[in-house]
VEXDREN-2710 file (C-alpha; in Angstrom, 1 decimal):
% VEXDREN-2710
k/r/px/py/pz
1/MET/-13.8/65.4/67.0
2/ASN/-16.6/65.0/69.6
3/LEU/-16.1/64.8/73.4
4/PRO/-16.3/60.9/73.7
5/ASN/-13.7/60.5/71.0
6/LYS/-11.5/63.1/72.7
7/LEU/-11.7/61.1/75.9
8/THR/-10.8/57.9/74.0
9/VAL/-7.8/59.5/72.3
10/GLY/-6.7/60.9/75.6
11/ARG/-6.8/57.3/77.0
12/ILE/-4.6/56.2/74.1
13/PHE/-2.0/58.8/74.9
14/LEU/-2.1/58.2/78.6
15/THR/-1.4/54.5/78.2
16/PRO/2.3/54.8/77.1
17/VAL/2.7/57.4/79.9
18/PHE/1.6/54.7/82.4
19/PHE/4.1/52.3/80.9
20/LEU/7.0/54.8/81.0
21/VAL/6.4/55.7/84.6
22/PHE/6.1/52.0/85.5
23/ALA/9.2/51.0/83.6
24/LEU/11.4/53.9/84.9
25/THR/10.3/53.3/88.5
26/VAL/8.8/50.0/89.5
27/LEU/10.8/47.9/87.0
28/LYS/14.0/49.5/88.4
29/GLY/13.0/48.7/92.0
30/ASN/11.9/52.2/92.9
31/LEU/8.7/51.8/94.8
32/SER/8.6/55.2/96.3
33/LEU/5.0/56.3/97.2
34/PRO/4.9/59.4/95.0
35/TRP/5.5/57.3/91.9
36/ILE/3.0/54.7/93.0
37/ILE/0.4/57.5/93.5
38/SER/1.1/58.7/90.0
39/LEU/0.4/55.2/88.7
40/TRP/-2.9/55.2/90.6
41/VAL/-3.8/58.6/89.1
42/LEU/-3.0/57.4/85.6
43/GLN/-4.9/54.1/85.9
44/ILE/-7.9/55.7/87.5
45/VAL/-8.1/58.5/84.8
46/ILE/-7.8/55.9/82.1
47/GLU/-10.5/53.7/83.6
48/VAL/-12.9/56.6/84.3
49/SER/-12.5/57.9/80.8
50/ASP/-13.4/54.5/79.5
51/VAL/-16.7/54.6/81.4
52/LEU/-17.4/58.3/80.6
53/ASP/-16.8/58.2/76.8
54/GLY/-19.3/55.3/76.3
55/HIS/-21.9/56.9/78.7
56/ILE/-21.6/60.4/77.0
57/ALA/-21.7/58.9/73.5
58/ARG/-24.9/56.9/74.2
59/SER/-26.7/59.5/76.4
60/ARG/-26.0/62.4/74.0
61/ASN/-26.4/60.5/70.8
62/MET/-22.8/61.1/69.9
63/VAL/-21.9/57.5/68.8
64/SER/-19.7/57.6/65.8
65/ASP/-18.1/55.1/63.4
66/ILE/-14.6/56.1/64.4
67/GLY/-15.6/55.9/68.1
68/LYS/-16.8/52.3/67.6
69/ILE/-13.2/51.5/66.3
70/LEU/-11.2/53.7/68.7
71/ASP/-12.9/52.7/71.9
72/PRO/-12.2/48.9/71.9
73/PHE/-8.7/49.6/70.5
74/SER/-7.9/51.9/73.4
75/ASP/-9.4/49.4/75.9
76/VAL/-7.1/46.7/74.6
77/LEU/-4.1/49.0/74.4
78/SER/-4.4/50.2/78.0
79/ARG/-5.3/46.9/79.7
80/VAL/-2.7/44.8/77.8
81/THR/-0.1/47.5/78.8
82/TYR/-1.1/47.1/82.5
83/PHE/-0.9/43.3/82.2
84/ILE/2.5/43.4/80.6
85/CYS/3.8/45.6/83.4
86/PHE/2.3/43.4/86.1
87/THR/3.7/40.3/84.5
88/ALA/7.2/41.8/84.3
89/VAL/7.2/42.2/88.1
90/GLY/5.8/38.7/88.8
91/LEU/2.3/39.8/89.9
92/MET/0.5/38.3/86.9
93/PRO/1.2/34.8/85.7
94/LEU/2.7/34.7/82.2
95/TRP/0.1/32.1/81.0
96/ALA/-2.8/34.4/82.1
97/MET/-1.4/37.3/80.1
98/THR/-0.8/35.1/77.1
99/ILE/-4.4/33.8/77.1
100/ILE/-5.7/37.4/77.3
101/ILE/-3.5/38.6/74.5
102/TRP/-4.5/35.7/72.3
103/ARG/-8.2/36.5/73.1
104/GLU/-7.8/40.2/72.2
105/PHE/-6.0/39.5/68.9
106/CYS/-8.7/36.9/67.9
107/ILE/-11.5/39.4/68.8
108/MET/-9.8/42.1/66.7
109/PHE/-9.5/39.7/63.8
110/ILE/-13.2/38.8/64.1
111/ARG/-14.2/42.5/64.2
112/MET/-12.2/43.2/61.0
113/VAL/-13.9/40.3/59.2
114/VAL/-17.4/41.2/60.2
115/ALA/-16.8/44.9/59.5
116/LYS/-16.6/44.0/55.8
117/GLU/-20.3/43.1/55.8
118/GLY/-21.2/46.0/58.0
119/THR/-22.0/43.9/61.0
120/ALA/-21.2/45.0/64.5
121/LEU/-21.0/42.3/67.3
122/ALA/-22.6/43.8/70.4
123/ALA/-21.0/43.4/73.8
124/ARG/-22.2/40.3/75.6
125/ASN/-22.5/39.6/79.3
126/GLY/-19.3/37.6/79.1
127/GLY/-17.5/40.7/77.7
128/LYS/-18.9/42.9/80.6
129/ALA/-17.8/40.3/83.2
130/LYS/-14.3/40.2/81.5
131/ALA/-14.0/44.0/81.8
132/VAL/-14.9/43.8/85.5
133/PHE/-12.3/41.1/86.2
134/TYR/-9.7/43.1/84.1
135/PHE/-10.4/46.2/86.2
136/ILE/-10.4/44.4/89.6
137/SER/-7.2/42.4/89.0
138/GLY/-5.4/45.5/87.7
139/ILE/-6.4/47.6/90.8
140/PHE/-5.5/44.8/93.1
141/ALA/-2.0/44.6/91.6
142/LEU/-1.5/48.3/92.1
143/LEU/-2.7/47.8/95.7
144/ILE/0.0/45.2/96.2
145/LEU/2.6/47.6/94.9
146/THR/1.3/50.3/97.2
147/PHE/1.6/48.1/100.2
148/GLN/5.1/47.2/99.2
149/SER/6.0/50.9/98.8
150/LEU/4.7/51.5/102.4
151/GLY/6.7/48.6/103.8
152/LEU/3.5/46.8/104.7
153/THR/4.8/43.3/103.8
154/ASN/2.7/41.3/106.3
155/TYR/0.6/38.7/104.4
156/MET/2.3/39.8/101.2
157/ASN/2.6/36.2/99.9
158/GLU/-1.1/35.7/100.5
159/MET/-1.9/39.0/98.7
160/ILE/0.3/38.0/95.7
161/LEU/-1.5/34.6/95.6
162/ALA/-4.9/36.3/95.7
163/GLY/-3.8/38.6/92.9
164/LYS/-2.8/35.7/90.8
165/VAL/-6.1/34.1/91.4
166/LEU/-7.8/37.3/90.2
167/PHE/-5.6/37.3/87.1
168/ALA/-6.6/33.7/86.5
169/LEU/-10.3/34.6/86.7
170/ALA/-9.6/37.5/84.3
171/ALA/-8.1/35.0/81.9
172/LEU/-10.9/32.6/82.3
173/SER/-13.5/35.3/81.8
174/SER/-11.7/36.4/78.6
175/VAL/-12.0/32.8/77.3
176/ILE/-15.7/32.7/78.1
177/SER/-16.2/36.1/76.4
178/PHE/-14.3/35.0/73.3
179/ALA/-16.5/31.9/73.1
180/GLU/-19.6/34.1/73.1
181/TYR/-18.2/36.3/70.4
182/PHE/-17.1/33.3/68.4
183/ILE/-20.6/31.8/68.5
184/LEU/-22.0/35.1/67.2
185/PHE/-19.3/35.1/64.5
186/MET/-20.3/31.6/63.3
187/LYS/-23.8/33.0/62.7
188/THR/-22.6/35.8/60.4
189/GLU/-23.1/35.7/56.7
190/THR/-19.3/35.9/56.2
191/MET/-18.7/32.7/58.2
192/LYS/-21.7/30.9/56.6
193/GLN/-20.3/31.7/53.2
194/PHE/-16.8/30.5/54.2
195/VAL/-18.2/27.2/55.5
196/LYS/-20.1/26.6/52.2
197/GLU/-16.9/27.1/50.2
END
């Protein structure tokens, strides 16, 4: 297993650790600063490893077939886990999380279909924008929890509202990204054959 794939697998294993820490602390009302810091460390390590594995794979010519499958899977696993956690404590609107989950399942289905013909759908600008909004909204939600743990509750309602706006933008960007992928999918041989039938 090469280095990029090791980083990807590490991200997969760290994701349930993030969930366990969140569930055993934040969900139980324990917002002590050490636990919040541990969540920051986990989320930053997960996000940084996501950037590193792709960069290393491309720059060192270490792109592999298994990496092409594992990387998007680990991205979905980690970010959906964050969003479930943030929805559980009321920071993320349920409708936004639902749209994002629908998007991710649909994209996984499309990737499975086109994989049969050996086609890979490259990342589009919408997908990159979506990743940015996912990252920013997740970091902002952790920032809100950090402020709460420090007792800095001034303007908390405004911060929570701003966080929900960011999550709404993340959901919107996920829809735009899906539309781009779906347009590409409609142009594949598999879809053309399906329409003919």
